[in-house]
N, C-alpha and C positions, 0 to 999 in steps of 0.2 A: 271530657275525660274526668272520671272520678278518681278518688284517692287510691282505690285498689289497682286501677290500671297504672297509675303512677308508680306504685310499688313494683308491679310487674316489669315496667320499662326500666326502673332503676336497677332491678336485679339482673336484667338482660345486659344493660350497659356495663355493670360491674363485671359480669362474666366476660364480656368482650375485652374490657380494659385489662383484666387479669392476664389475658393471652398476649398482651403487648409488653408484658414485663420481661426483662432479661434476668432478673434475680429469681432464682429457683424458689426460695422460701417465700418471697412476696407473692409470686405467681400462685403458689398453692394456697396461701392464706386468703388472698382476694377471691380466688376461684371458689373456695369453700364458702365464704360469706355470700357470694352471688348465688351459689346453689341453695343455700339455706333460705335466702329471700324468695327464690323461685319455688321452692318446696311449699312455703307458706302461701304464696300467690296462687299456684296451681291447685292447691288443696281447697282454697277458698272458692275457686271457680269450677272445681271438680273436673279438672283435666288430669285424670289419673295416669295416663302414659307418661306425661311430663313430670308428674310427681315421682314416678318410679325411676325415670332417667336421672333426675337430679339427686335422688337418694343414693343411687349407685355412684354418681360422680362425687357426691359429698363423702361417701365412705372411702373412695379411692384417694381423695385429697387428704383425709384424716390419716390414712395409712402412710402416705408419703411424708406428711408433716411429722408424724411420730418418728419415722425412720431418719429424716433429716436432722431433727432435734436430738435424737438419741446418738447420732454418730458425729455431731459437729465438733466434739472434743476427743474423738477416737483416734488413737495413734495407729490403729490397724487400718483405718479408712484413709487417712491422709499421711503421706510420706514426704520426707524432705530429701531431695536428691541434689547432691553437690555437683556442679558442672564447672568447667573452666570458663574464664571470662571471655575467651575466644571461641567458645563452643558454638557450632553452627546452629544447633537447635535453640540455644539461648538467643542468638542473633535473630533467628526466625520469629521467635516469640515476641521479642521486643519490636520487631518490624511490624508484625501483624497488629499489635496493640499500641502502636506508636501514638496515634491520636488520643486514645484514652489515657495512656501514660502521661502525656503532656498536660492533659486536663487536670489530673490529680497530683502530678509531680512536676510542676513547671520548671523547677531548677535542675532537673535531671538532663544530663548530656550523654546520649548513647554512644557518642564517639570517644568517650573517655572511660573505658572499662579496664584498662591495664592496671594490674595491682589489686583488683577487687576479688573478693571471695563471692561466688555466685551460688545461690540456692534456689531450686525450683520446687515448689510445693505441688504435689500431684495427688489426684484421686483416681486410682487405677491408671488409665492412660490419658487422663484429662488434666491439663494445666490449671491449677487453682491460683497460684501466685508466684511472684519472683521477688527475691530479696538480694540486693547487692550491697556489700559492705567493704570498707577499707580500713586499714590500720593507720590511726593518726598518732600513735605513740602513747606511752604511759598507760598501756592496757585499755585504751579506748577504741571501740569499733564504731566508726561513723557509718550510718546507713545512708546511702545515696539514692536507693530506690527500694520502695516497699509497695509492690503493686499486687492488687487482687483482681482477678478477672470478673467481669460483670455478674455471671451467674452465682458467684459465691460472695458477693459484697455484703450480704447480711450476716456473714460468719466472720471469724477472726482467725484465719489460717496462719497468721504470723506467730501465733502461740507455739506452733510446732517448731519454729525456728528459734524463738527467743527463750521459751520456758520449758519445752518438752524435749530438748536435746542438749547435747554438750558441744554443739558446733562452735560456740564462741569460747567457752571455758577451756576446751582442749587446745585452743590457740593462744591461751594466756590472757585473754581479754577479761577485764573486770567491770567494764561499763559499756553499755550500748547506748548510742545517741541517735535519735530519730532525725530525719531531714527537717530543717527549720521551716521550709516553705511548703510542706505537704498539705494538700487540701483535704479536709475532713479526716484528720488522723483518728485512729482508734486505740491508741496506746494506753489510755487510761483504763481500758478494759483488761489490759495485760499486766498491770502492776507497775507501769512506768509512772514516774512523777514529772510534773512540769518544771522545767528549768529554762527560763528565758523564752526563746522562740522554739525550743525543742522539748522533747520528752526524753528522760534518762532512766535506764534500768541498771541497777547495781546487781551484778551477777554473784552468785555464791562461789566461795573458794572451792576448787576441785577436791574431791575426797581422795584420800590416799588409797 
């Protein structure tokens, strides 16, 4: 097997691996790289139908990547819906994603939702994430669950709860504190500062 065949096999393997990804952005990016490698390989061995196929796939991936990146901070694309802590749909979402939630939020107890404010981040009719917060007094909102579903884990949907809405300030909160034992927190990307085991966001005073 020569080096050119190795390139072809590597491109094919990357294409297959991309289809195993649960994250939308990562899937498209890896698929694009695989297509580009195979375009080069099939051009070198002059298999033009495969060149054409991979060119079309690469264009499709570029189109979707541009769309995903252009809308990742768009308030018209992602909406925050407040639901009750006892809401049946919230309970269903927590149950469906229970194993994944426990992986990234090991301290979360789904049996203790009373007194929480619950927010579901959606894209159209698709659940993107869930945030559960409770009042600990002195204007502090303690986040007990901040969960992002696997397809959107390369994004930061929490920004629509913390920075793009008045969900906390309207309730008189002045600080938001992240769960101390959350795995792979992303709060530094949202303007939170590290404080001990948690991240803290100081909220602006509401405008008159």
